[in-house]
VEXDREN-2710 file (C-alpha; in Angstrom, 1 decimal):
% VEXDREN-2710
k/r/px/py/pz
1/UNK/0.0/0.0/0.0
2/UNK/1.3/3.4/-0.9
3/UNK/1.8/5.9/1.9
4/UNK/1.7/9.6/2.0
5/UNK/4.2/11.3/4.3
6/UNK/3.3/14.7/5.7
7/UNK/5.9/17.1/7.0
8/UNK/4.2/19.9/8.8
9/UNK/6.4/23.0/8.7
10/UNK/4.5/24.9/11.4
11/UNK/6.0/27.3/14.0
12/UNK/3.5/26.6/16.8
13/UNK/5.3/28.9/19.2
14/UNK/4.0/31.8/17.2
15/UNK/0.5/33.0/18.0
16/UNK/-1.7/31.0/15.6
17/UNK/-3.8/34.0/14.7
18/UNK/-0.7/35.8/13.3
19/UNK/1.0/32.8/11.8
20/UNK/0.7/31.9/8.1
21/UNK/2.9/28.8/7.4
22/UNK/3.0/25.9/5.0
23/UNK/2.5/22.2/5.2
24/UNK/4.6/20.2/2.9
25/UNK/3.4/17.0/1.2
26/UNK/6.0/14.5/-0.1
27/UNK/4.8/11.6/-2.3
28/UNK/7.1/9.4/-4.4
29/UNK/9.4/12.2/-5.4
30/UNK/6.7/14.9/-5.6
31/UNK/6.8/17.9/-3.3
32/UNK/3.7/20.1/-2.7
33/UNK/3.5/23.1/-0.5
34/UNK/0.1/23.8/1.1
35/UNK/-0.7/27.2/2.8
36/UNK/-1.7/26.9/6.4
37/UNK/-3.8/29.2/8.5
38/UNK/-5.5/28.9/11.9
39/UNK/-9.1/29.7/13.0
40/UNK/-10.2/31.1/16.4
41/UNK/-10.2/27.7/18.0
42/UNK/-6.6/27.1/16.8
43/UNK/-7.7/24.5/14.3
44/UNK/-5.2/24.1/11.5
45/UNK/-6.6/25.1/8.1
46/UNK/-4.9/23.7/5.0
47/UNK/-5.6/25.3/1.7
48/UNK/-5.2/22.7/-1.1
49/UNK/-6.4/25.0/-3.9
50/UNK/-2.9/25.4/-5.3
51/UNK/-2.3/21.7/-5.8
52/UNK/-2.0/20.4/-9.4
53/UNK/-5.2/19.5/-11.2
54/UNK/-4.4/15.8/-11.0
55/UNK/-4.2/15.9/-7.1
56/UNK/-7.5/15.7/-5.4
57/UNK/-8.4/15.2/-1.7
58/UNK/-10.9/12.5/-0.7
59/UNK/-13.1/13.6/2.1
60/UNK/-16.3/11.6/2.4
61/UNK/-19.2/13.8/3.6
62/UNK/-16.9/16.9/3.5
63/UNK/-16.3/16.4/7.2
64/UNK/-12.9/18.0/7.0
65/UNK/-13.6/20.5/4.2
66/UNK/-14.4/24.3/4.4
67/UNK/-15.5/25.5/1.0
68/UNK/-16.5/29.0/2.3
69/UNK/-14.7/32.2/3.3
70/UNK/-14.2/33.0/6.9
71/UNK/-17.5/33.4/8.9
72/UNK/-18.4/35.6/11.8
73/UNK/-21.8/34.1/12.5
74/UNK/-21.3/31.0/14.7
75/UNK/-18.4/29.6/16.7
76/UNK/-18.5/26.1/18.2
77/UNK/-15.9/25.0/20.7
78/UNK/-16.1/21.2/20.8
79/UNK/-13.8/20.7/23.8
80/UNK/-15.5/18.0/25.9
81/UNK/-14.6/19.8/29.1
82/UNK/-15.8/23.2/28.1
83/UNK/-18.0/23.1/25.0
84/UNK/-19.2/26.6/23.9
85/UNK/-21.6/28.0/21.4
86/UNK/-21.2/31.7/20.3
87/UNK/-23.2/33.8/17.8
88/UNK/-21.3/36.8/16.6
89/UNK/-19.1/36.6/19.6
90/UNK/-21.8/36.3/22.2
91/UNK/-22.4/33.2/24.3
92/UNK/-25.7/31.4/23.7
93/UNK/-26.6/31.6/27.4
94/UNK/-26.3/35.4/27.3
95/UNK/-28.4/35.6/24.2
96/UNK/-31.2/33.6/25.8
97/UNK/-31.2/35.8/28.9
98/UNK/-31.1/39.2/27.1
99/UNK/-33.1/38.7/23.8
100/UNK/-36.3/37.4/22.5
101/UNK/-36.4/35.4/19.3
102/UNK/-37.0/38.3/16.9
103/UNK/-34.1/40.3/18.5
104/UNK/-31.9/37.2/18.1
105/UNK/-32.9/36.9/14.4
106/UNK/-32.0/40.6/13.9
107/UNK/-28.7/40.2/15.7
108/UNK/-27.8/37.0/13.8
109/UNK/-28.7/38.4/10.3
110/UNK/-28.0/42.1/10.5
111/UNK/-25.5/42.3/13.4
112/UNK/-27.8/44.3/15.7
113/UNK/-30.7/43.2/17.7
114/UNK/-32.5/46.6/17.0
115/UNK/-32.1/46.6/13.2
116/UNK/-35.3/44.5/12.6
117/UNK/-38.5/44.5/14.6
118/UNK/-41.1/41.8/14.2
119/UNK/-44.2/43.0/12.4
120/UNK/-46.8/40.2/12.2
121/UNK/-47.9/39.3/8.7
122/UNK/-51.0/37.5/7.4
123/UNK/-50.6/34.8/4.8
124/UNK/-52.0/35.8/1.4
125/UNK/-55.6/34.4/0.9
126/UNK/-54.7/32.2/-2.0
127/UNK/-51.9/30.5/0.0
128/UNK/-54.2/30.2/3.0
129/UNK/-56.6/28.2/0.9
130/UNK/-53.9/26.1/-0.6
131/UNK/-52.4/25.4/2.8
132/UNK/-55.8/24.0/4.1
133/UNK/-56.0/21.8/1.0
134/UNK/-52.4/20.5/0.9
135/UNK/-52.0/19.7/4.6
136/UNK/-54.8/17.2/4.3
137/UNK/-53.0/15.2/1.6
138/UNK/-49.3/15.7/2.5
139/UNK/-47.6/12.8/4.4
140/UNK/-45.9/15.3/6.6
141/UNK/-46.6/19.1/7.0
142/UNK/-43.0/20.0/6.4
143/UNK/-43.3/18.8/2.8
144/UNK/-45.5/21.8/2.1
145/UNK/-43.0/24.4/3.3
146/UNK/-40.7/24.5/0.3
147/UNK/-43.6/25.0/-2.0
148/UNK/-45.1/27.5/0.3
149/UNK/-41.9/29.6/0.1
150/UNK/-41.9/29.6/-3.7
151/UNK/-45.5/30.7/-3.8
152/UNK/-44.8/33.5/-1.4
153/UNK/-42.2/35.0/-3.7
154/UNK/-44.6/35.1/-6.6
155/UNK/-46.5/37.8/-4.7
156/UNK/-43.3/39.6/-3.7
157/UNK/-41.1/39.9/-6.8
158/UNK/-40.6/43.6/-6.4
159/UNK/-38.9/43.2/-3.0
160/UNK/-35.1/43.5/-2.5
161/UNK/-33.4/40.5/-0.9
162/UNK/-33.2/42.3/2.4
163/UNK/-36.9/43.1/2.2
164/UNK/-37.6/39.4/1.3
165/UNK/-35.7/38.4/4.4
166/UNK/-37.7/40.6/6.7
167/UNK/-41.0/39.5/5.0
168/UNK/-40.0/35.8/5.7
169/UNK/-39.2/36.6/9.3
170/UNK/-42.6/38.3/9.7
171/UNK/-44.7/35.6/8.0
172/UNK/-42.9/32.5/9.4
173/UNK/-44.6/32.6/12.8
174/UNK/-48.0/32.7/11.1
175/UNK/-47.2/29.7/8.9
176/UNK/-45.9/27.7/11.9
177/UNK/-48.8/28.5/14.2
178/UNK/-51.4/27.8/11.6
179/UNK/-49.8/24.5/10.6
180/UNK/-49.7/23.4/14.3
181/UNK/-53.3/24.5/14.7
182/UNK/-54.5/22.5/11.7
183/UNK/-52.5/19.5/12.9
184/UNK/-54.3/19.7/16.2
185/UNK/-57.6/19.3/14.5
186/UNK/-58.8/22.9/14.5
187/UNK/-60.3/24.2/11.3
188/UNK/-60.5/28.0/12.0
189/UNK/-57.3/30.0/11.5
190/UNK/-56.6/33.0/13.7
191/UNK/-54.9/36.1/12.3
192/UNK/-51.8/37.4/14.1
193/UNK/-52.0/40.2/16.7
194/UNK/-50.1/43.3/15.6
195/UNK/-48.8/44.1/19.1
196/UNK/-47.5/40.7/20.2
197/UNK/-44.0/39.2/19.9
198/UNK/-43.1/36.1/17.9
199/UNK/-43.6/33.7/20.8
200/UNK/-46.7/35.5/22.1
201/UNK/-48.3/35.5/18.7
202/UNK/-47.5/31.9/18.1
203/UNK/-49.5/30.9/21.1
204/UNK/-52.2/33.4/20.3
205/UNK/-52.6/31.9/16.8
206/UNK/-52.1/28.3/17.8
207/UNK/-54.3/28.1/21.0
208/UNK/-56.7/31.0/20.4
209/UNK/-58.7/32.2/23.4
210/UNK/-57.6/29.1/25.4
211/UNK/-54.2/30.7/25.9
212/UNK/-55.7/33.6/27.7
213/UNK/-57.4/31.2/30.1
214/UNK/-54.0/30.4/31.6
215/UNK/-52.7/32.5/34.5
216/UNK/-50.4/35.4/33.5
217/UNK/-47.6/33.4/35.2
218/UNK/-48.1/30.4/32.9
219/UNK/-48.5/32.6/29.8
220/UNK/-45.2/34.4/30.6
221/UNK/-43.4/31.1/31.3
222/UNK/-44.6/29.5/28.0
223/UNK/-43.5/32.6/26.0
224/UNK/-40.1/32.6/27.7
225/UNK/-39.7/28.9/27.1
226/UNK/-40.5/29.1/23.4
227/UNK/-38.2/32.1/22.9
228/UNK/-35.4/30.0/24.5
229/UNK/-36.0/26.9/22.3
230/UNK/-36.1/29.0/19.1
231/UNK/-32.9/30.9/20.0
232/UNK/-31.1/27.6/20.7
233/UNK/-32.1/26.3/17.3
234/UNK/-31.5/29.5/15.3
235/UNK/-28.1/28.5/13.9
236/UNK/-25.5/25.8/14.5
237/UNK/-22.8/26.6/12.0
238/UNK/-22.9/24.5/8.8
239/UNK/-24.9/21.3/8.7
240/UNK/-26.5/19.7/5.7
241/UNK/-29.3/22.1/5.2
242/UNK/-27.2/25.2/5.9
243/UNK/-24.6/24.0/3.5
244/UNK/-27.2/23.5/0.8
245/UNK/-28.3/27.2/1.3
246/UNK/-24.7/28.3/0.9
247/UNK/-24.1/26.1/-2.1
248/UNK/-27.2/27.4/-3.8
249/UNK/-26.2/31.0/-3.0
250/UNK/-22.8/30.4/-4.6
251/UNK/-24.5/29.3/-7.8
252/UNK/-26.5/32.6/-7.9
253/UNK/-29.8/31.2/-6.5
254/UNK/-31.8/33.9/-4.8
255/UNK/-32.6/34.0/-1.1
256/UNK/-35.9/32.3/-1.1
257/UNK/-34.9/29.6/-3.6
258/UNK/-31.8/28.8/-1.6
259/UNK/-33.8/28.5/1.6
260/UNK/-36.4/26.3/-0.2
261/UNK/-33.5/24.0/-1.2
262/UNK/-32.3/23.9/2.4
263/UNK/-35.8/23.0/3.6
264/UNK/-35.9/20.0/1.3
265/UNK/-32.6/18.7/2.8
266/UNK/-33.9/19.3/6.3
267/UNK/-36.9/17.0/5.7
268/UNK/-34.6/14.1/4.7
269/UNK/-34.5/11.1/6.9
270/UNK/-31.0/11.8/8.1
271/UNK/-31.4/15.5/8.9
272/UNK/-34.2/17.1/10.9
273/UNK/-37.1/15.5/12.6
274/UNK/-35.1/14.1/15.4
275/UNK/-37.2/15.7/18.1
276/UNK/-40.3/13.9/16.8
277/UNK/-38.3/10.6/16.7
278/UNK/-37.2/11.1/20.4
279/UNK/-40.9/11.3/21.5
280/UNK/-41.8/8.2/19.4
281/UNK/-38.8/6.4/21.1
282/UNK/-39.8/7.4/24.6
283/UNK/-43.4/6.3/24.0
284/UNK/-42.1/2.9/22.7
285/UNK/-39.9/2.5/25.8
286/UNK/-42.9/3.2/28.0
287/UNK/-41.6/3.2/31.6
288/UNK/-38.2/3.5/33.3
289/UNK/-38.3/-0.3/34.1
290/UNK/-37.7/-1.0/30.3
291/UNK/-34.6/1.3/30.0
292/UNK/-31.9/-1.4/30.8
293/UNK/-33.1/-3.5/27.9
294/UNK/-33.1/-0.5/25.6
295/UNK/-29.6/0.4/26.5
296/UNK/-28.3/-3.1/25.8
297/UNK/-30.0/-3.0/22.4
298/UNK/-28.4/0.4/21.6
299/UNK/-24.9/-1.1/22.5
300/UNK/-25.4/-4.2/20.3
301/UNK/-23.8/-3.4/16.9
302/UNK/-25.9/-6.1/15.3
303/UNK/-29.1/-4.5/16.4
304/UNK/-30.6/-1.8/14.1
305/UNK/-32.1/0.0/17.1
306/UNK/-30.8/3.6/17.5
307/UNK/-31.0/5.7/20.7
308/UNK/-32.6/8.8/19.3
309/UNK/-31.5/12.2/20.7
310/UNK/-28.1/11.0/21.8
311/UNK/-24.7/12.0/20.4
312/UNK/-23.7/14.8/18.1
313/UNK/-21.3/14.7/15.1
314/UNK/-19.6/17.9/16.4
315/UNK/-19.5/17.7/20.2
316/UNK/-17.1/15.3/21.8
317/UNK/-19.0/15.7/25.1
318/UNK/-22.1/17.4/26.2
319/UNK/-24.0/19.6/23.7
320/UNK/-23.9/23.1/25.5
321/UNK/-27.4/23.8/24.4
322/UNK/-28.8/20.9/26.4
323/UNK/-27.9/22.3/29.8
324/UNK/-30.0/25.4/29.2
325/UNK/-32.9/23.5/27.6
326/UNK/-33.1/20.9/30.3
327/UNK/-32.9/23.5/33.1
328/UNK/-35.7/25.6/31.5
329/UNK/-37.8/22.5/31.0
330/UNK/-37.5/21.4/34.7
331/UNK/-38.1/24.9/35.9
332/UNK/-41.2/25.2/33.7
333/UNK/-42.6/21.9/34.9
334/UNK/-42.1/23.0/38.5
335/UNK/-43.9/26.3/37.9
336/UNK/-46.8/24.5/36.1
337/UNK/-47.3/22.1/39.0
338/UNK/-47.5/25.1/41.4
339/UNK/-50.2/26.6/39.1
340/UNK/-52.1/23.3/39.0
341/UNK/-51.6/23.0/35.3
342/UNK/-53.2/20.0/33.5
343/UNK/-50.3/18.4/31.7
344/UNK/-50.7/16.7/28.3
345/UNK/-51.9/13.0/28.7
346/UNK/-48.6/11.2/28.8
347/UNK/-46.1/14.0/29.3
348/UNK/-45.1/13.2/32.9
349/UNK/-44.4/9.6/32.0
350/UNK/-42.3/10.8/29.0
351/UNK/-40.3/13.2/31.1
352/UNK/-39.7/10.6/33.8
353/UNK/-38.5/8.1/31.2
354/UNK/-36.3/10.7/29.5
355/UNK/-34.6/11.8/32.8
356/UNK/-33.9/8.2/33.9
357/UNK/-32.6/7.3/30.4
358/UNK/-30.1/10.1/30.5
359/UNK/-29.1/9.2/34.1
360/UNK/-28.6/5.5/33.3
361/UNK/-26.7/6.2/30.1
362/UNK/-24.4/8.6/31.9
363/UNK/-23.4/5.8/34.3
364/UNK/-22.8/3.3/31.5
365/UNK/-19.1/3.2/30.5
366/UNK/-20.0/2.5/26.8
367/UNK/-22.0/5.7/26.3
368/UNK/-19.4/7.7/28.2
369/UNK/-16.5/6.3/26.2
370/UNK/-18.3/7.0/22.9
371/UNK/-19.3/10.5/23.9
372/UNK/-23.0/9.7/23.7
373/UNK/-24.9/12.3/25.7
374/UNK/-28.3/13.8/25.1
375/UNK/-28.3/16.4/22.3
376/UNK/-30.6/19.4/21.9
377/UNK/-33.3/17.4/20.1
378/UNK/-33.7/15.1/23.1
379/UNK/-35.2/17.8/25.2
380/UNK/-36.7/19.9/22.4
381/UNK/-39.2/17.2/21.7
382/UNK/-40.3/17.2/25.3
383/UNK/-40.6/20.9/25.3
384/UNK/-42.9/20.8/22.4
385/UNK/-45.0/18.1/24.1
386/UNK/-45.2/20.2/27.2
387/UNK/-46.3/23.3/25.2
388/UNK/-49.1/21.1/23.8
389/UNK/-47.9/20.9/20.2
390/UNK/-48.6/17.8/18.0
391/UNK/-45.5/15.6/17.7
392/UNK/-45.5/16.2/13.9
393/UNK/-45.0/19.9/14.5
394/UNK/-41.4/19.6/15.7
395/UNK/-39.8/20.0/12.2
396/UNK/-42.1/22.9/11.6
397/UNK/-40.8/24.6/14.8
398/UNK/-37.3/23.8/13.8
399/UNK/-37.8/25.6/10.5
400/UNK/-39.3/28.6/12.3
401/UNK/-36.1/28.9/14.3
402/UNK/-33.6/27.9/11.6
403/UNK/-34.8/30.3/8.9
404/UNK/-33.0/33.1/10.6
405/UNK/-29.8/31.2/10.5
406/UNK/-30.3/30.2/6.8
407/UNK/-30.9/33.9/5.9
408/UNK/-27.8/35.0/7.8
409/UNK/-25.6/32.4/6.0
410/UNK/-27.1/33.3/2.6
411/UNK/-26.2/36.9/3.0
412/UNK/-22.7/36.1/4.3
413/UNK/-22.1/33.8/1.3
414/UNK/-23.3/36.4/-1.2
415/UNK/-21.4/39.3/0.5
416/UNK/-18.2/37.2/0.7
417/UNK/-18.5/35.2/-2.5
418/UNK/-16.5/32.1/-3.4
419/UNK/-16.4/30.4/-6.8
420/UNK/-19.4/28.2/-7.3
421/UNK/-19.1/25.4/-4.7
422/UNK/-18.8/22.1/-6.5
423/UNK/-16.8/18.9/-5.9
424/UNK/-15.1/16.2/-7.9
425/UNK/-15.5/12.5/-8.0
426/UNK/-12.9/9.6/-8.1
427/UNK/-13.9/7.5/-11.1
428/UNK/-13.0/3.8/-10.9
429/UNK/-15.4/2.5/-13.6
430/UNK/-14.3/0.9/-16.9
431/UNK/-12.3/2.7/-19.5
432/UNK/-13.3/1.5/-23.0
END
C-alpha cells in the first residue's frame, strides 16, 4: 500500500492568529506546498487550492472541508470539558437571557438586535386556501413548506433580498402557528395580533382564546420557554441544510430559492425530525423499568435500534445547548405544578423516562467512552410536548427557528462570495 508522508512546517510557538505557514506533502518524489492558517479555536486550516489538477483530496461527507470564506456568525468549541456556542461573539446563554427570538434573528442576520422589529404578517388568501387543502394530503406538514416559500415569492417579486428576508421573518410565525393549529384538528385560523412578539403571537394563533385562560404566570413562562427553544435552534454553523443554502447561493440562486433548497434537505430522513423521533422512542420504551433492555439494544452493533437524541457529530462531550434547555424544562414543569396546570396526557411519563434514560446512560461506560450524551433534540421534543404541540410539528418549529440562520448564511455567502461550490469524484469505472 502506498503511503503519503506529511511534513508539517509549522511554527506553533507563534500566535496561531498571526501565523501563516506551510504544510509540505511529499509523495514518491513529488513535493507540494500547502498554505496553512488557523481559526479562532486554533484548528489548522490547510488550503489545497494550489495543488496540481491531478491531485484531489478524498473527504467523504466533506467532514474536513471548508469551502466557504471565513465566517463571523457562529463559533462552536467542541472541547469535551468546556463546549461553547457563540453567535457573533456572544455566548448562547447570554443571548437567551437578554433577547427574545426576533431580536436574536435581527442580531444574527444584521449584526444588531435593534435593526429589525417583528411586524406580524398574514398569509395571502390564495396561500391560506392552498395550505388548508395540501395539509390534508401531504404525508408530513414539512413537505408543504418548500412549495409555500416559492408561492410567497410570486407575490413579492418587487422586494429586494433584504426586504424578502424581513418578509419571511414576519410571516414564518403565522405559517408555523397555523400549521400546528391545523395538525391539532382545529379548522379555524386566527390572524396574528399586531402588538405581540413572535412567541406571544405563536400561542395566540395556535391556541386561540384558550391561551388567555391560563394564568399570567403560565403565559409568561410559556412565552419565555418558546423564545429560548427558538434561539437555541436559530443556527448551528454549517450542517447539511445550511450547507445547501450556501451552495445554492454560490450558484447565484436567490434568497428564497436557496432557503427552499435547504428545507428539502432538512426534511430528509438523516437530517431534521429528530425531536419527533425522540418522542416516538420514549413512548415505545414506556416506563423506566424498560430502560436497561433498551440500553443493551443500543450497544449491540448487530441490532438496528438507535438511541434517538443521543450523540452529536460535532461535540465530543455534552451539547452546550442541552444544559439550558433541560434547566428551562425542569423549571417550567415545577412552575406549572404550582399553578395546578393540567399536563398533556402522557407528558409526565415521557419526562420521567427521559430523565432516567439520561441518568442510566451517563453511568454506563459504553456511552461515556463513545461521547453519547443527550443532544438538543432530546429535550426539544419534550418541550414541544409540554407546550401542547402535536409531535408532527417539531420539524415545523425547527424551520421557524432555523430560517433566521439560513438567511444569515445566505447573506454572508453572497457578500463574501466564493467560486461556485462544487466537488469532484474519483472515477473507478471501466475505460473502454
